[in-house]
N, CA, C and O of each residue as an XYZ file, in Angstrom:
740
protein
N       2.541     -3.881     -1.120
C       1.150     -4.207     -1.356
C       0.433     -2.969     -1.869
O       0.596     -1.883     -1.312
N      -0.347     -3.118     -2.909
C      -1.100     -1.979     -3.405
C      -2.576     -2.179     -3.085
O      -3.038     -3.301     -2.872
N      -3.282     -1.101     -3.057
C      -4.716     -1.148     -2.806
C      -5.457     -0.976     -4.125
O      -5.002     -0.230     -4.991
N      -6.578     -1.646     -4.291
C      -7.352     -1.432     -5.513
C      -7.934     -0.021     -5.523
O      -8.195      0.568     -4.473
N      -8.129      0.500     -6.716
C      -8.726      1.828     -6.839
C     -10.188      1.683     -7.238
O     -10.586      0.718     -7.891
N     -10.971      2.669     -6.826
C     -12.372      2.731     -7.234
C     -12.675      4.149     -7.680
O     -12.006      5.096     -7.266
N     -13.678      4.292     -8.516
C     -14.061      5.607     -9.016
C     -14.752      6.398     -7.913
O     -15.229      5.815     -6.940
N     -14.810      7.709     -8.055
C     -15.548      8.504     -7.068
C     -17.018      8.073     -6.947
O     -17.566      8.058     -5.845
N     -17.649      7.729     -8.057
C     -19.054      7.302     -7.997
C     -19.198      6.011     -7.183
O     -20.125      5.878     -6.383
N     -18.276      5.062     -7.389
C     -18.301      3.829     -6.603
C     -18.048      4.132     -5.126
O     -18.681      3.551     -4.245
N     -17.112      5.053     -4.870
C     -16.805      5.435     -3.492
C     -18.030      6.054     -2.822
O     -18.333      5.739     -1.671
N     -18.724      6.920     -3.526
C     -19.921      7.569     -2.971
C     -20.963      6.523     -2.604
O     -21.594      6.614     -1.551
N     -21.144      5.533     -3.466
C     -22.113      4.457     -3.199
C     -21.731      3.698     -1.922
O     -22.589      3.398     -1.092
N     -20.431      3.390     -1.772
C     -19.966      2.673     -0.578
C     -20.092      3.521      0.684
O     -20.435      3.008      1.749
N     -19.817      4.805      0.564
C     -19.953      5.712      1.718
C     -21.409      5.761      2.163
O     -21.710      5.732      3.357
N     -22.301      5.837      1.193
C     -23.732      5.858      1.517
C     -24.166      4.569      2.217
O     -25.170      4.555      2.928
N     -23.402      3.481      2.013
C     -23.707      2.199      2.650
C     -22.929      2.007      3.957
O     -23.014      0.948      4.578
N     -22.168      3.033      4.377
C     -21.497      2.972      5.667
C     -19.983      2.845      5.640
O     -19.364      2.695      6.693
N     -19.375      2.901      4.467
C     -17.908      2.838      4.398
C     -17.302      4.077      5.066
O     -17.912      5.146      5.082
N     -16.113      3.920      5.608
C     -15.386      5.019      6.244
C     -14.485      5.664      5.196
O     -13.705      4.974      4.539
N     -14.588      6.983      5.035
C     -13.747      7.722      4.093
C     -12.670      8.456      4.875
O     -12.969      9.231      5.783
N     -11.411      8.207      4.516
C     -10.275      8.808      5.211
C      -9.511      9.697      4.241
O      -9.049      9.240      3.195
N      -9.383     10.966      4.597
C      -8.634     11.960      3.833
C      -7.219     11.991      4.397
O      -7.025     12.368      5.553
N      -6.222     11.598      3.595
C      -4.843     11.518      4.090
C      -4.054     12.802      3.861
O      -2.849     12.838      4.109
N      -4.723     13.861      3.388
C      -4.034     15.136      3.196
C      -3.764     15.778      4.553
O      -4.301     15.350      5.575
N      -2.938     16.796      4.546
C      -2.624     17.501      5.781
C      -3.840     18.292      6.259
O      -4.764     18.571      5.495
N      -3.811     18.640      7.532
C      -4.944     19.320      8.176
C      -5.336     20.617      7.457
O      -6.523     20.908      7.312
N      -4.341     21.397      7.006
C      -4.654     22.662      6.345
C      -5.374     22.435      5.021
O      -6.246     23.222      4.654
N      -5.026     21.378      4.303
C      -5.687     21.064      3.040
C      -7.133     20.646      3.288
O      -8.046     21.083      2.587
N      -7.329     19.798      4.289
C      -8.658     19.291      4.627
C      -9.569     20.418      5.129
O     -10.762     20.436      4.826
N      -9.007     21.348      5.892
C      -9.812     22.433      6.450
C     -10.380     23.332      5.362
O     -11.491     23.845      5.498
N      -9.636     23.526      4.295
C     -10.069     24.428      3.228
C     -11.096     23.775      2.297
O     -12.058     24.418      1.876
N     -10.885     22.492      1.980
C     -11.801     21.795      1.075
C     -11.809     20.320      1.438
O     -10.757     19.709      1.622
N     -13.013     19.752      1.539
C     -13.105     18.353      1.952
C     -14.368     17.713      1.404
O     -15.331     18.387      1.037
N     -14.332     16.408      1.363
C     -15.516     15.632      0.998
C     -16.356     15.512      2.266
O     -15.828     15.153      3.318
N     -17.656     15.805      2.186
C     -18.496     15.724      3.386
C     -18.388     14.354      4.056
O     -18.511     13.315      3.407
N     -18.155     14.379      5.362
C     -18.071     13.149      6.143
C     -16.697     12.503      6.173
O     -16.496     11.521      6.888
N     -15.746     13.033      5.410
C     -14.400     12.445      5.399
C     -13.706     12.685      6.727
O     -13.800     13.767      7.308
N     -13.018     11.677      7.191
C     -12.226     11.780      8.419
C     -10.799     12.136      8.018
O     -10.214     11.468      7.166
N     -10.238     13.167      8.613
C      -8.876     13.586      8.264
C      -7.848     12.880      9.136
O      -7.789     13.088     10.348
N      -7.044     12.042      8.497
C      -5.924     11.373      9.144
C      -4.727     11.583      8.214
O      -4.504     10.796      7.293
N      -3.965     12.639      8.457
C      -2.845     12.980      7.589
C      -1.802     11.865      7.579
O      -1.561     11.210      8.593
N      -1.193     11.666      6.420
C      -0.143     10.657      6.317
C       0.951     10.885      7.352
O       1.536      9.935      7.871
N       1.220     12.160      7.648
C       2.279     12.480      8.598
C       1.945     12.035     10.025
O       2.845     11.920     10.858
N       0.677     11.784     10.317
C       0.298     11.335     11.657
C      -0.423      9.989     11.623
O      -1.120      9.628     12.572
N      -0.257      9.263     10.547
C      -0.956      7.992     10.361
C      -0.614      6.973     11.438
O      -1.483      6.228     11.892
N       0.649      6.939     11.846
C       1.084      5.944     12.838
C       0.329      6.072     14.155
O       0.001      5.062     14.778
N       0.048      7.301     14.588
C      -0.603      7.524     15.876
C      -2.123      7.462     15.790
O      -2.794      7.388     16.820
N      -2.672      7.490     14.591
C      -4.117      7.578     14.421
C      -4.809      6.229     14.591
O      -4.227      5.170     14.356
N      -6.042      6.305     14.999
C      -6.896      5.118     15.082
C      -7.936      5.238     13.975
O      -8.615      6.259     13.862
N      -8.058      4.208     13.169
C      -9.086      4.189     12.138
C     -10.277      3.384     12.637
O     -10.129      2.438     13.410
N     -11.437      3.772     12.190
C     -12.642      3.010     12.512
C     -12.706      1.852     11.520
O     -13.601      1.792     10.677
N     -11.760      0.946     11.629
C     -11.665     -0.147     10.673
C     -11.584     -1.464     11.420
O     -11.510     -1.510     12.648
N     -11.600     -2.504     10.658
C     -11.499     -3.836     11.230
C     -12.187     -4.825     10.320
O     -12.667     -4.464      9.246
N     -12.235     -6.057     10.742
C     -12.844     -7.092      9.913
C     -14.264     -6.723      9.475
O     -15.092     -6.302     10.282
N     -14.515     -6.889      8.194
C     -15.842     -6.624      7.646
C     -16.111     -5.163      7.315
O     -17.141     -4.852      6.717
N     -15.215     -4.264      7.689
C     -15.395     -2.835      7.408
C     -14.816     -2.503      6.032
O     -13.960     -3.217      5.510
N     -15.300     -1.411      5.465
C     -14.762     -0.897      4.206
C     -14.181      0.477      4.493
O     -14.861      1.353      5.028
N     -12.906      0.657      4.130
C     -12.232      1.942      4.325
C     -11.765      2.442      2.969
O     -11.146      1.710      2.196
N     -12.072      3.694      2.698
C     -11.671      4.338      1.453
C     -10.695      5.448      1.792
O     -10.944      6.245      2.695
N      -9.590      5.501      1.073
C      -8.578      6.535      1.296
C      -8.561      7.482      0.108
O      -8.678      7.057     -1.041
N      -8.414      8.773      0.397
C      -8.257      9.735     -0.699
C      -7.274     10.826     -0.309
O      -7.028     11.078      0.870
N      -6.721     11.463     -1.329
C      -5.861     12.632     -1.153
C      -6.328     13.667     -2.173
O      -7.508     13.694     -2.523
N      -5.442     14.501     -2.647
C      -5.832     15.514     -3.623
C      -6.015     14.922     -5.011
O      -7.057     15.109     -5.640
N      -4.999     14.204     -5.489
C      -5.035     13.695     -6.868
C      -4.949     12.177     -6.962
O      -5.069     11.616     -8.051
N      -4.745     11.520     -5.850
C      -4.598     10.072     -5.843
C      -3.156      9.608     -5.743
O      -2.908      8.433     -5.470
N      -2.207     10.496     -5.955
C      -0.793     10.119     -5.956
C      -0.279      9.750     -4.563
O       0.449      8.769     -4.413
N      -0.649     10.521     -3.553
C      -0.192     10.216     -2.191
C      -0.748      8.892     -1.696
O      -0.037      8.108     -1.067
N      -2.016      8.646     -1.980
C      -2.619      7.400     -1.512
C      -2.013      6.202     -2.235
O      -1.714      5.188     -1.605
N      -1.831      6.306     -3.530
C      -1.234      5.199     -4.287
C       0.207      4.983     -3.839
O       0.640      3.841     -3.684
N       0.950      6.059     -3.632
C       2.345      5.962     -3.206
C       2.526      5.407     -1.803
O       3.609      4.932     -1.460
N       1.494      5.460     -0.998
C       1.564      4.974      0.384
C       0.581      3.841      0.639
O       0.170      3.611      1.776
N       0.209      3.141     -0.414
C      -0.818      2.103     -0.321
C      -0.481      1.024      0.698
O      -1.367      0.557      1.414
N       0.771      0.622      0.776
C       1.116     -0.450      1.718
C       0.922      0.007      3.163
O       0.441     -0.767      3.991
N       1.289      1.253      3.479
C       1.062      1.804      4.821
C      -0.429      1.875      5.136
O      -0.868      1.537      6.235
N      -1.194      2.324      4.143
C      -2.630      2.486      4.347
C      -3.311      1.131      4.526
O      -4.192      0.979      5.373
N      -2.900      0.154      3.731
C      -3.473     -1.188      3.848
C      -3.173     -1.771      5.227
O      -4.037     -2.387      5.850
N      -1.939     -1.573      5.697
C      -1.556     -2.077      7.013
C      -2.372     -1.395      8.109
O      -2.776     -2.034      9.080
N      -2.608     -0.106      7.947
C      -3.374      0.636      8.960
C      -4.836      0.192      8.981
O      -5.459      0.143     10.041
N      -5.381     -0.130      7.806
C      -6.769     -0.587      7.738
C      -6.926     -1.925      8.452
O      -7.960     -2.193      9.064
N      -5.893     -2.761      8.371
C      -5.906     -4.022      9.098
C      -6.445     -5.192      8.300
O      -7.046     -5.035      7.237
N      -6.210     -6.361      8.847
C      -6.653     -7.592      8.196
C      -8.163     -7.723      8.264
O      -8.801     -7.338      9.243
N      -8.710     -8.273      7.202
C     -10.149     -8.494      7.153
C     -10.944     -7.266      6.770
O     -12.169     -7.323      6.662
N     -10.263     -6.167      6.567
C     -10.906     -4.911      6.190
C     -10.722     -4.718      4.691
O      -9.620     -4.911      4.175
N     -11.759     -4.350      4.001
C     -11.648     -4.034      2.579
C     -11.242     -2.570      2.463
O     -11.967     -1.678      2.903
N     -10.078     -2.330      1.868
C      -9.573     -0.963      1.734
C      -9.374     -0.643      0.260
O      -8.959     -1.492     -0.529
N      -9.679      0.600     -0.093
C      -9.583      1.051     -1.472
C      -9.028      2.469     -1.508
O      -9.080      3.202     -0.520
N      -8.496      2.836     -2.667
C      -8.056      4.200     -2.935
C      -9.073      4.819     -3.884
O      -9.435      4.209     -4.890
N      -9.536      6.029     -3.569
C     -10.441      6.748     -4.461
C      -9.589      7.310     -5.598
O      -8.758      8.197     -5.400
N      -9.817      6.776     -6.774
C      -9.028      7.137     -7.954
C      -9.164      8.635     -8.247
O     -10.272      9.155     -8.379
N      -8.029      9.313     -8.344
C      -8.027     10.731     -8.668
C      -8.287     11.656     -7.500
O      -8.280     12.875     -7.668
N      -8.519     11.099     -6.305
C      -8.685     11.897     -5.097
C      -9.849     12.875     -5.152
O     -10.819     12.681     -5.885
N      -9.723     13.930     -4.356
C     -10.794     14.924     -4.273
C     -10.949     15.680     -5.589
O     -12.036     16.168     -5.897
N      -9.870     15.781     -6.366
C      -9.971     16.447     -7.674
C     -10.948     15.693     -8.578
O     -11.810     16.307     -9.206
N     -10.815     14.366     -8.646
C     -11.717     13.554     -9.468
C     -13.128     13.550     -8.885
O     -14.112     13.550     -9.625
N     -13.221     13.548     -7.559
C     -14.516     13.597     -6.884
C     -15.279     14.844     -7.335
O     -16.454     14.770     -7.692
N     -14.591     15.990     -7.313
C     -15.202     17.257     -7.719
C     -15.586     17.213     -9.199
O     -16.683     17.633     -9.567
N     -14.682     16.702    -10.057
C     -14.969     16.610    -11.495
C     -16.162     15.699    -11.785
O     -16.858     15.883    -12.784
N     -16.397     14.723    -10.916
C     -17.532     13.813    -11.089
C     -18.849     14.469    -10.670
O     -19.912     13.857    -10.780
N     -18.779     15.702    -10.194
C     -19.976     16.418     -9.793
C     -20.479     16.064     -8.408
O     -21.613     16.381     -8.050
N     -19.634     15.405     -7.630
C     -20.015     15.024     -6.268
C     -19.732     16.190     -5.325
O     -18.864     17.014     -5.614
N     -20.449     16.276     -4.202
C     -20.321     17.451     -3.337
C     -18.996     17.519     -2.583
O     -18.451     16.507     -2.143
N     -18.504     18.739     -2.450
C     -17.348     19.035     -1.598
C     -17.729     20.221     -0.725
O     -18.515     21.078     -1.129
N     -17.169     20.261      0.464
C     -17.363     21.397      1.358
C     -16.157     22.305      1.204
O     -15.013     21.856      1.269
N     -16.424     23.590      1.000
C     -15.356     24.562      0.828
C     -15.480     25.624      1.914
O     -16.552     26.193      2.119
N     -14.382     25.882      2.602
C     -14.340     26.933      3.608
C     -13.268     27.931      3.194
O     -12.104     27.801      3.571
N     -13.672     28.928      2.416
C     -12.736     29.916      1.867
C     -12.126     30.800      2.947
O     -11.184     31.541      2.667
N     -12.644     30.741      4.188
C     -12.070     31.523      5.279
C     -10.783     30.892      5.792
O     -10.001     31.550      6.479
N     -10.557     29.629      5.468
C      -9.326     28.957      5.879
C      -8.179     29.469      5.004
O      -8.399     29.820      3.844
N      -6.972     29.516      5.541
C      -5.838     29.957      4.724
C      -5.552     28.949      3.614
O      -5.914     27.776      3.702
N      -4.891     29.441      2.568
C      -4.453     28.533      1.510
C      -3.559     27.458      2.115
O      -2.922     27.675      3.146
N      -3.516     26.300      1.468
C      -2.651     25.225      1.932
C      -1.214     25.735      1.991
O      -0.804     26.544      1.159
N      -0.460     25.268      2.963
C       0.905     25.729      3.175
C       1.763     25.541      1.920
O       2.561     26.413      1.576
N       1.601     24.418      1.244
C       2.387     24.165      0.026
C       2.117     25.233     -1.035
O       3.040     25.688     -1.711
N       0.854     25.631     -1.180
C       0.529     26.681     -2.160
C       1.110     28.022     -1.720
O       1.559     28.805     -2.556
N       1.104     28.292     -0.414
C       1.706     29.533      0.065
C       3.193     29.574     -0.267
O       3.720     30.612     -0.667
N       3.869     28.432     -0.095
C       5.294     28.354     -0.426
C       5.495     28.588     -1.918
O       6.402     29.322     -2.310
N       4.671     27.982     -2.748
C       4.800     28.154     -4.195
C       4.600     29.614     -4.593
O       5.351     30.145     -5.411
N       3.592     30.259     -4.018
C       3.331     31.668     -4.321
C       4.494     32.532     -3.856
O       4.964     33.396     -4.596
N       4.958     32.302     -2.637
C       6.074     33.092     -2.098
C       7.351     32.903     -2.899
O       7.999     33.882     -3.268
N       7.721     31.658     -3.174
C       8.960     31.386     -3.916
C       8.868     31.918     -5.332
O       9.814     32.524     -5.834
N       7.738     31.697     -5.975
C       7.563     32.196     -7.346
C       7.628     33.706     -7.417
O       8.253     34.268     -8.316
N       6.976     34.367     -6.461
C       6.981     35.836     -6.432
C       8.388     36.381     -6.198
O       8.814     37.329     -6.859
N       9.105     35.773     -5.251
C      10.470     36.233     -4.964
C      11.377     36.034     -6.178
O      12.176     36.912     -6.502
N      11.260     34.895     -6.845
C      12.091     34.624     -8.019
C      11.766     35.604     -9.147
O      12.669     36.123     -9.803
N      10.484     35.851     -9.368
C      10.072     36.769    -10.428
C      10.540     38.192    -10.154
O      11.142     38.830    -11.018
N      10.261     38.691     -8.947
C      10.651     40.065     -8.602
C      12.174     40.209     -8.622
O      12.692     41.201     -9.135
N      12.895     39.228     -8.069
C      14.356     39.289     -8.079
C      14.928     39.293     -9.492
O      15.903     39.994     -9.762
N      14.332     38.520    -10.392
C      14.801     38.483    -11.780
C      14.529     39.804    -12.482
O      15.400     40.348    -13.161
N      13.305     40.321    -12.314
C      12.957     41.596    -12.952
C      13.863     42.708    -12.435
O      14.393     43.495    -13.220
N      14.045     42.774    -11.103
C      14.923     43.809    -10.546
C      16.375     43.606    -10.997
O      17.100     44.581    -11.196
N      16.796     42.374    -11.156
C      18.150     42.093    -11.622
C      18.379     42.564    -13.046
O      19.476     43.001    -13.394
N      17.350     42.475    -13.863
C      17.459     42.909    -15.256
C      17.277     44.417    -15.373
O      18.004     45.071    -16.120
N      16.324     44.971    -14.649
C      15.967     46.385    -14.781
C      16.812     47.296    -13.897
O      17.262     48.343    -14.362
N      17.037     46.934    -12.655
C      17.679     47.842    -11.701
C      19.160     47.555    -11.505
O      20.005     48.392    -11.825
N      19.479     46.375    -10.981
C      20.859     46.062    -10.639
C      21.036     44.546    -10.672
O      20.245     43.824    -10.065
N      22.051     44.056    -11.365
C      22.276     42.610    -11.452
C      22.460     41.931    -10.091
O      22.313     40.714     -9.981
N      22.776     42.705     -9.067
C      22.936     42.121     -7.726
C      21.635     41.490     -7.236
O      21.669     40.573     -6.414
N      20.478     41.970     -7.730
C      19.185     41.398     -7.334
C      19.024     39.957     -7.816
O      18.138     39.251     -7.334
N      19.851     39.507     -8.749
C      19.760     38.125     -9.231
C      20.116     37.113     -8.139
O      19.896     35.912     -8.301
N      20.662     37.603     -7.034
C      20.926     36.726     -5.902
C      19.610     36.185     -5.313
O      19.583     35.092     -4.748
N      18.525     36.957     -5.452
C      17.238     36.536     -4.895
C      16.731     35.251     -5.558
O      16.453     34.281     -4.853
N      16.598     35.210     -6.915
C      16.151     33.949     -7.511
C      17.151     32.810     -7.298
O      16.751     31.649     -7.212
N      18.424     33.124     -7.215
C      19.422     32.088     -6.936
C      19.214     31.515     -5.533
O      19.303     30.305     -5.327
N      18.937     32.396     -4.574
C      18.678     31.972     -3.196
C      17.411     31.112     -3.127
O      17.390     30.079     -2.458
N      16.360     31.547     -3.823
C      15.104     30.792     -3.842
C      15.330     29.415     -4.476
O      14.859     28.403     -3.957
N      16.051     29.385     -5.599
C      16.352     28.111     -6.255
C      17.141     27.183     -5.352
O      16.867     25.984     -5.307
N      18.108     27.715     -4.636
C      18.890     26.900     -3.702
C      18.011     26.378     -2.572
O      18.135     25.222     -2.166
N      17.127     27.229     -2.068
C      16.221     26.813     -0.996
C      15.279     25.698     -1.434
O      15.035     24.750     -0.688
N      14.755     25.819     -2.646
C      13.860     24.779     -3.159
C      14.614     23.467     -3.399
O      14.072     22.384     -3.180
N      15.854     23.573     -3.844
C      16.666     22.374     -4.054
C      16.924     21.669     -2.727
O      16.786     20.450     -2.629
N      17.296     22.433     -1.713
C      17.524     21.857     -0.382
C      16.236     21.224      0.142
O      16.263     20.129      0.704
N      15.115     21.911     -0.043
C      13.826     21.373      0.415
C      13.512     20.052     -0.281
O      13.040     19.108      0.353
N      13.771     19.989     -1.570
C      13.512     18.764     -2.315
C      14.401     17.613     -1.890
O      13.954     16.467     -1.845
N      15.637     17.898     -1.582
C      16.595     16.849     -1.204
C      16.401     16.398      0.236
O      16.428     15.201      0.523
N      16.207     17.345      1.138
C      16.175     17.019      2.569
C      14.780     16.893      3.168
O      14.608     16.257      4.208
N      13.782     17.494      2.521
C      12.446     17.519      3.104
C      12.247     18.686      4.060
O      11.153     18.860      4.596
N      13.282     19.487      4.284
C      13.191     20.664      5.149
C      12.973     21.893      4.283
O      13.778     22.174      3.395
N      11.905     22.624      4.526
C      11.621     23.840      3.770
C      11.557     25.004      4.749
O      10.601     25.135      5.514
N      12.580     25.844      4.716
C      12.637     27.000      5.600
C      11.480     27.953      5.385
O      10.938     28.499      6.345
N      11.094     28.159      4.125
C       9.990     29.077      3.850
C       8.689     28.535      4.448
O       7.884     29.306      4.970
N       8.477     27.231      4.378
C       7.267     26.643      4.973
C       7.264     26.851      6.479
O       6.226     27.142      7.073
N       8.442     26.697      7.097
C       8.532     26.918      8.550
C       8.180     28.349      8.915
O       7.492     28.589      9.907
N       8.652     29.304      8.112
C       8.354     30.714      8.371
C       6.868     30.983      8.153
O       6.220     31.620      8.983
N       6.328     30.496      7.030
C       4.920     30.743      6.725
C       3.986     30.097      7.745
O       2.908     30.622      8.025
N       4.395     28.978      8.290
C       3.552     28.253      9.243
C       3.261     29.082     10.497
O       2.209     28.914     11.112
N       4.175     29.971     10.882
C       3.975     30.777     12.096
C       3.399     32.161     11.798
O       3.279     32.985     12.704
N       3.047     32.423     10.559
C       2.435     33.707     10.225
C       1.051     33.785     10.864
O       0.410     32.757     11.081
N       0.590     34.992     11.164
C      -0.689     35.158     11.869
C      -1.865     34.449     11.183
O      -2.725     33.887     11.861
N      -1.908     34.472      9.864
C      -3.041     33.856      9.165
C      -3.009     32.327      9.240
O      -4.014     31.679      8.950
N      -1.873     31.744      9.623
C      -1.759     30.292      9.753
C      -1.686     29.824     11.201
O      -1.714     28.620     11.458
N      -1.592     30.751     12.150
C      -1.369     30.393     13.559
C      -2.401     29.415     14.088
O      -2.048     28.322     14.531
N      -3.636     29.784     14.047
C      -4.681     28.931     14.616
C      -5.571     28.465     13.473
O      -6.546     29.125     13.114
N      -5.224     27.337     12.921
C      -6.045     26.778     11.863
C      -7.424     26.539     12.445
O      -7.603     25.750     13.372
N      -8.377     27.229     11.886
C      -9.729     27.166     12.433
C     -10.359     25.803     12.168
O     -10.081     25.150     11.163
N     -11.208     25.401     13.092
C     -11.957     24.165     12.923
C     -12.939     24.379     11.788
O     -13.536     25.451     11.691
N     -13.126     23.381     10.920
C     -14.097     23.559      9.838
C     -15.443     24.013     10.370
O     -15.934     23.511     11.380
N     -16.024     24.967      9.673
C     -17.297     25.566     10.101
C     -18.402     24.516     10.122
O     -18.353     23.525      9.394
N     -19.381     24.749     10.958
C     -20.491     23.813     11.080
C     -21.332     23.777      9.816
O     -21.901     22.740      9.476
N     -21.413     24.908      9.117
C     -22.217     24.935      7.901
C     -21.406     25.543      6.757
O     -21.665     26.675      6.349
N     -20.433     24.804      6.238
C     -19.626     25.327      5.150
C     -20.421     25.377      3.856
O     -21.492     24.783      3.732
N     -19.871     26.095      2.911
C     -20.481     26.165      1.585
C     -20.270     24.809      0.918
O     -19.161     24.275      0.922
N     -21.323     24.263      0.354
C     -21.199     22.991     -0.350
C     -21.203     23.293     -1.841
O     -22.163     23.857     -2.366
N     -20.137     22.920     -2.509
C     -20.020     23.159     -3.946
C     -20.290     21.859     -4.690
O     -19.967     20.780     -4.193
N     -20.858     21.951     -5.834
C     -21.104     20.762     -6.663
C     -20.407     20.912     -7.977
O     -20.486     20.022     -8.824
């Protein structure tokens, strides 16, 4: 089952009329940037979560680009329940921002874990390649190791680098979103 999509402007109108907006991104993504009033219910914890939904309610789901919500539409529709009108915000928070609608940004929060992994893996591959060409070919083991790790992560869903980064001091205690975050338009 798929959910119908609506534009960010349509979503904003429905939210202003009392619709519930659910952000299905992970907690670290939501903490750094979010749509004001969005409730964070990560896809990874959707089964245990309670939505403020039910007959006659309108629930809007969003992610970063719309891909996660569209890809999990049947799960989201089931969670919203029968008699509830559920929609996907087309293009997610990225489209919301492009439409000039407000987002709350808390730059004190760490970068999303996925971006940290991308930065770490990219940096290791680049430095290992440069050192392999300039200093000693043995350094080429570094980009090979990174490539193997990313392949395993893609196949199995287990990312060792993400596990390591998750326990780093800057990620230990994901801070609660500030009471008065910067609102960007």
